[in-house]
N, C-alpha and C positions, 0 to 999 in steps of 0.2 A: 503494500499499499503506500501510496506517495506521502512524502512529509509535508505537514501544513505549518504554516507560521504567518503570524500576522500583528499589526499594531491595533490594540483596540482603547478608544479613547472614552474617557467617561466624563461627560460634562454636564453642566446644569447651572442652576443659581446658588448662592450661598446657602449653607444649612440643609439643603435636599437630601443629603445622606450619601454624598459620593464617596467620601474617605471610608465610610462603615462599609460601603459595599465593595470597593476595592480591597479591604482587608478580608472581608469574607471570601471573595473570589480566589485571592491570592493564599490566603491561609495563614498569613503574616501581618503582624501590626507594622505597616509600612507607613502609613498617613496618621497623622495625629487627629485625634478626635475629641472634640469639646463642645459643650453645648452653643458656644459663641459661633456666629458667623465669620466668614472669611479666615478660617484656621489655616486652610492650605494656601501657601504662597508660591511654592515651586511646583513644577510639574515633575510627579514622582512616577518612577516606572516600577512595576511589579510584575515579575515574570514567573510564568506557570509552565514546567515543563514535563513532557511525558515522551516516550519512545518516538510516537508518531507525530507530535504537535509541539509548538511553542507558542505561547499566547504572551504578548507583551502588553499588559494593561498600563494605562496612563491615568493617573489621577491629576487632575487640574484643578486651579483655583476657580471658586464660584464666578460666575459672570456678573460683572457690576460694571457701573459707570464710573471711570477713573476720576480721582480727584488729586492724585499724586503721581509722580515719576514711578514710585513703587507699583501703584496700581495698573499703570500703562505696561510695565514689564509684565506683571501676572497676566493682562490680556493678551500680550503677545504670545505668552507660553499655551494658554488656550488656542489661539489661532493656529500656532505651530502644529499642536496636537490634532486638529482638525485636517489641517493639510496632510500629515502623516498617515491619517487612519485608513485602516482597511474596513473598519466597521466602528460605528459611534452608539454608544450607550448615553441616552439622553435621561438623565435622571430628574424626575420632577416628584413633588411633593404632594400627597393627597390634600394638603390645606392650600395649596398654591391657587391664586384666585384666576386663574386663565390668563395671567400676564407675563408670559414668556418670551416677549418681543425681542429683547437683548439676546437672548439665547438662539431664537429661531433665525435671527439676523445672521449670526455667525455660521449657521449651518448652510447658508445660501449658497455659497461658493463651492459647497462639497457635494461629490459625487457618490461618497461612499455610503453603503446601505446604512440605516439608522433604526434602532429599536427603542422604543420609549419604555421606561422602568417607572412604575408609578409606585413611589416609597411610602412606606409607613402605613400601610393599609391595615396592620394591626390596630390602629387607632380610628378605624372609620367603620363604616357600615356597608353592607353589600350594595345598596342603591347607589351611594355616593361614588362607590368605586367604579360599578357600571357606567355611570354618567360620564366619570373622567375617562374610561377606556373608550367610549363612544366620541368624545370630543377629539381625543387624541388621534383616533382612527380617520376622522373626518378631517382634522387640521393638517396633519402632517402626511398621511397615508404612508406610515412606516412599514418595514418588513414586518415588524411584530409589537404588539403591546403586552407587556408583562405587569401584574399588581404584585408587588414584592414588600418585605419586609427585611432589609438589609440586617436591620439589629437581631431580629428573631430567627433570621436564615430562611425565612419563609419565600419560596420559589427561587431562592438564589441558583439552585442546581439547574432549574429549568432554563435561566439565564445562560449559565454555564454550556449547557448542552447547545444551546442556539449559538453561542458564539464559536465552539468547536466546529459546528456543522457549515458556519458561513466563513471560516478561516480559509485563505487561498492557499493554493499548493505552492510552498516556498521552503528553501532550507532555511535552519535557524537563524536567527539575527544575532544571539548571543551564545556565548558557552551554555552547554546544559545543566551546568551546576550553578550558573547565575540566578540570583533571586531578585536584584535590583540593578540599577544603573548609578546608585548612590553609594558613597562610602561610610564607613563608620563614624567620621566626625560628623557627618550630615545627620544620622540618626541620633547622635548624643545631643547636639544643638537643637533638634526637633523636641527632644525629651524635656529639654530645659524650657522651651518655648511654650510646650504643652502646659506645664506646671505654671507658667506666668499667666497663661491664659485661664487656667483655672483658679489661681489665687486672688488676682487683681481685678478689680472692676473698671466699667467705664473706658477710657481712652488708652491706659497704662498698656495693655498688651499689644494694641494696634501701634503704640509709637516703639516699640521694643523690637529690637533683633538680637539674634544670640550668635556669636561667633567663637568656635571652638579653637583657641589659640596654640593648644598642646595636646596631644593624644599618643601617649607611650605606652605600647602594649607589653604585658608581661604575662606569664605563663598562669599566675593565679590573682594577678592584680593589673587593672589598667589606671594609670593617672592621667587625669583629664583635666585641662584648665580651659576656663571660658569666660568670655567678656559679654555682659549683657548691655547693649547700646541703647540707650534712650536720649530723648530730643531736648530735655529742660533739666535743671538741677532740681527743680521740684519733684520731678518723675523719679530722679534718681534717689532722693530722701524716701518716697513711696516704696520704691523697689527694695531698700535696705530695711526700712522699718524701723521702730524704735529699739536700739541696742542691737540692730541686725536680725532681728526676731524674724522679719518676713524673708529676707533672704535665705536664712537658715531653714526655714519652711520649705522652700521652692527647692534648695540642695538636697534636702533628705528624701522628698519624694521623687526628684530627677534621679538621683542615685538608686533608689530602688528600682525604678523603671530600667535604668541602664544594666543594673547587675542582672535582672531577668532577661534583658535583651542580649547581652554579651556573655552572659554565663560565666561572668569574672567578679571578684570583688572590684569595688570602683574607688577611688580616692579622687574626690572632686573638689576643685577649688574655683571659686566664682570672683569676678570683679565687675564693677557697675562703671560705666563711662559716659560721658556726655557728649554727643555729637549733634549740634543744633540743626534741625530740620533735615535729618539724614534721609528721609522718606522722599525729599524732592530733590536730591543731589545726585546726579547721575554719575559721578566719580566714584561716591561710596556705594551706590547700588551695586555698580560693576564689581567693585572690590568685594561686596558680600554676596557675590554670586547671581546677580539679577543682571539678565542680559536685556 
């Protein structure tokens, strides 16, 4: 039997459940998941390998109207993933008020087959789900519409089977033991950022970037140093907290996540640095890995 391989892009608005779906499909915690919108800033590849196929899933930032150079970079990553895609999974939320104009605009130039995934159906009723399915069949005429719950793993296998069926014949794009295109430093920084999203409110998480400045691997212990970048001194004070209390909480939880992920003991040190308006400065964005 011929080998199949392809790029499958997961797109949609913020908080639709794209990262939860990606992690469910790949079976690894690749993308950070928090209840806050716009948690994914980078396009992250998660690779599923079997003898006769390779699926390269692409989790992308939620589609938004850009307000900063950072947002523009995030939307370029969405555009890139649509251009590359052999198949597109459009994730929409059962609560979505039929206003997906921005997302649909991005799909206009693509010839890749689309499947619509209506997520969070476990929080809804049969009638609402049926109406949503009919709406999307009429609106987009996609290859398929699935009612799913990525969180509860409902219908995720059906999506997986659909993807395998629609993969083109192609040799593998990556080594067969590859799980992602991202390195360990990236995942370490994302685990710290996930805790910042969980522990702080309002604007703080969105004004923050995490850079891993040192990652020294050991057989039993990894030593990791990271800088938390903020835009103002007042934010630096909030991140650190009274007597360093908040930073200690972030470090404790991030270290636990890293120990589970890397299967090693972790020594983690973190510093907080102010770079005024870094989200609007292209030179810093480039330095931080945003193209």
